N, C-alpha and C positions, 0 to 999 in steps of 0.2 A: 843820610839814611844809615842806620846801624845794621849789623849783620842779621839780627833777629827779625827786623821788619822786612829786610830783603828776602830772607828765607820764607817768611809767611806769604809774600807775594808770589814767589816762585812755586811753592808747594802748598796747594790748598789744604785746608783742614780735612783729615780723613772722614770725620763725621759729616761735614758739609758735602763732601764729594759723594758719600754713600747716600745721603738724603736726596741729592740731585739725581742720582741714578735711579733710586726707587721712584721718585716723582715722574721721571721720564717713562719708566716702565709702566707705571700705573696709568699715565695719560695715554700711552699708546694703546691700552686696552679699551679705552672709551670710544664709543661710536662717533663718527664725524657726521655732522648735520648742520645745515644753516638755520634750522628751526628746532628748538628744544623745549619740551614741556617738562617742568620741574615737578617731581612727585616723590613718593616714598623711596624709590629705588636710586635716585641720584642726588638726594639732599643729605648732608652729613651735619651733625650737631655735636658740639663739645662745650664744656664750661670754659669761660674765659678766666683770666687771672683774678678779676673782680668776683667772678662766680665762685672760685675756689676759696677766696677770702670770706665770702658770704657764707659758704658751707661751714668753714672753720668757726665762724662766729656763732652759727646755729648750734654747733656741737658744744661750744663753751657755755652758751645760754642754757642748753638742755642739762648739762652737768651741774651748773649752778642751781638750776631750779630743782633738780633731784636732791642735791646735797642740802639745800636750805628749805626744801618743801615749800617753794613759792608758787602758788596757784597762778598769780598774774604772770610769773615767768614762763609757766607752761603755755599760757594763752599767747604771750608775745612770741615765743619760740615757734609754735605751730602756725601762728598767723603769718610769720615771716616765711616759714617753710612752704606754706600754701601759696604765698605770693611768688616764691621762686619757681614752684611747679607750674603755675599759670604762665609765668614769664617764659619758661621753656616751651610750652605749647604755642604761645603767641609768636615766639621767635621762629619756630619751625613753620608755622602757618603763614608767616609773611612771605616765604618763598614758595610754599606748596601751591600749585595751580598756576603759577606764572608761566607765560609763553614767551620765549626769547626768539627773536628773528633777526638775522643779520642782513644788512643792506650791502650789496656787493661793492667793494672798495674800488675807486678809480685808480688807474695806473699812475705811478709816481716815478720820479727820477731817483737814482741811487743817492743816498745821503739826505733826501728830503723826508719829512714826516708823513707817514701814511695814517689815515684816520679810519678806524673801524667803528661803524655806527650800529649799535644794537637797539632794537625796538622791543620794549617790555610791555606786555598786555596782561591786564588783570581781568579775569572773568566775573569777579564779584566785587568785594570791598576794596577800599584804598589800601595800598601797601606803602610803608614808610621806611626810610633809612636803609635803602638798598645801594650797595656799592659794587662797582665793577673795576677790574684792573687786569693786566697781563698776569697769567698764572705763574710764569717762570721769573718774573721780575720782582725780587723781594723788596726793593726800595721804590717801586713805582707808586705814583700818586693814584689813589683810588678815586673814581668818579662816583659821587653820591647823588641819588635821585629818589623822588617819590612818584609812585604810580597812582593816578586817580582811580576812583571806583569805576569799573567797567570801561576803562579808558586805556590810553597808551602813553608811554613816555620813552624818550630816546636818550641814549648816552653815547658819547664819543670817546674812544680810547685811542691814543696815538702811540706809534712806535716808528723807529727809523730802520728800514732795511739797508744793510750795508753794501750789498752786491746786486748787480743786475740779474735778470732772469725771472723765472716763474716760481714763486715761493708759496708754500703752504702758510696759511694764517696762524698766528700763535694762539695757543689755548687761552681762554678767558676764565677768570675766577669771579663768581658772583656771591656776595655774602651779605648778611645782616646781623645786627646785634640788638635790634629793636625788641622790646621796649626799654629794658632796664640795663642792658649790657652785661647780663650775667652769663649768657650763652651766645655762642657764635655758630650760626647755621650757614653753610656754604655749599656750592656746587661748582664743578668744572665743566666748561663748555668748549668742545673742539669744533670750530667751524669747518665746513667742507670746502668752501670757496678758496681760490688762490689769488695771489696778488702779482700782477705783472710790473716789474721794475725795469725802467729804461736805464741805459748807461748815463752816468752823470755828464752833462755837457761840459766841454772844455771851456775854461775861463782863464784869461780872455780868449774869445773864439778867434781862430785864424781866419783870414779873408777867404771868401768863397773861391773855389778853383775857377779858372777860365772856362767858358763854354766851349764845346767842341763844334767844329764845323762839319756839317753833314752834307756831302755832295749830292745834290738832286733830291734831298729828303724833303718831304712835305710834312708839315707840322700843323697842329691846331692853330688857327689864326683868328684874329679878331679884327674888326673893321675900325680903322682910324677915322679921325674927324674929317680928313680930306677924302675919304672913300678908299684909300689904299689899304690892302690887306697886310696885316703885320702880326708878329708875335712879340715876345719879350725875352730878354736874357739879362744876366747880372751886369751891372754897370762896370765898365772898364775905363781906367784912366785914359784920357784923350778922346773919349766919345764926345761928339758935338752936343751942345746943349739942346739942340732941336730934337735929338734922339732920346733924351731923358723922358721917361714915362711919368710926367708930372702929376697925373691923377693919383698915383700911388706913392708919390714922393713924401708928402706930409705924413701919411700914415706910417710909412717905413721908418722915417727919421724919428717920429715920436715914440715908436716902440723899440728903437735901437737897432732896426734892421738896416739893410743896404738898399741903395738905389738900383733901379732896373732901367734898361734902355730898350727902345723899340728895335725890333729885328725885322726890317722891312722885307717884303716878298722879293724885292729886286736884288737883295743881298743874299749871300750864302746863309742857309739856315743854321742857327746855333742851338745846340742842346746843352743844358746844364746837367752834368752827371757828377754825382758824389761818389767817387771811386775809392775803393780800398787801397788801390795801388798809389793813389795820390798822397797817402800818408805813410810811405814806405820806410821813413826814418824812425817811426814810432813803434812802441811795443803794441801788441794786439789790443789790450784794454784801452790804451791811450788812443789808438786809431778809432775805436768805437766811440770814445768820448768826443773826438774831433768830428766824426761823421754825424753824431747826434747834434752837435752845435751847428753844423752846416745845414742839417735838416730844418732846425728852428730858424736859422737865418734866411734860408730860401723860402720858408713858409711866410715869414714876416714880410719879405720882399714881394710876395705874390707871384713868384716865378714858377714855371714848370720845371720839375727836376726829377731825375731818376737816381736810383741807388744801385751800386754794384758791390757785391760781397763775394768772397770765394764760395763758389757753388750756388749762388743765388743772385738774381737780378730783378729789379722792379722798374718797369717802364716809366718814362717821364709822365707826370701828371701834376695837378695842383689841387689845393684845397685841404680841408681837415682830414678827409679820408686818406689822402696820400701821406699826410704827416703821421697819422696813426699806423699806417701800413709800414712805413719805413722805420719808425721807432720800435715797432714790435719785432721787425726783422733784426734790428740791432740788439734788442734785449735777448732774443732767443738764439742768436748766432753761437755756434760751437766750433 
């Protein structure tokens, strides 16, 4: 890499930086809403490069017709000019009256692609050649759709959140150049919803921590085939085969999870706690990644588990609700 290219990477072009600042200032002034009706106040239209060339061609035709007194030249010039004017009206009308509605995005893990689904509704005729993309992504691929008459169409736009936490959704750009490509009509949409991003799970995941013995503690129990009351805990090396909970073994192994063992009522009760202090050798973000991986592993194993964070604690439970509760606590931890 030469010095010129290195300098261009280190120092962005002043015009591009100014353009980015103006764009952010302008977008910050737009109202946030998950439903947007496009109308005269929020649709913008400008000629495209092809439109400018078309206008220059009309000027040349008009000058030639005047210079050579060509009546057919006048007819052709004004016919093309009228077609361009109608094209401008149709381009603007393709967006005018559309209703945009956002479907709330599902939480994702950091580094994974999040999908924003926008539903477009036309109150009257069909709309053609409508594209959506992230407003701030210059090189992003635009998703093109058609909206049927008095119907709906949906478009999905993907982006990758880099960090965990609760993030505002990026602004979306909707545009059309239908029918002739001479004009570009567009609008900017700022959704009001937010996206919850979980910590990226550690890969490969570390083994689950050993369960804690609780003296005299009573836990949720389930009835074994022999009638004895029992709970479950994570499998530990050396457990007898008769204590392995075989009903969940096939499912756990197929999904990459861990085996669980029976915790009989006659033995000391064991609780599986995913503790912040068990990852003391790691940095804070790495601890959260390991805890997220443990939550997924415990969920796949079907075990009851609790989560301990500095200043927060979630009691042991199982199921999808417990998974969401623990991952949300990890995503929002400060």
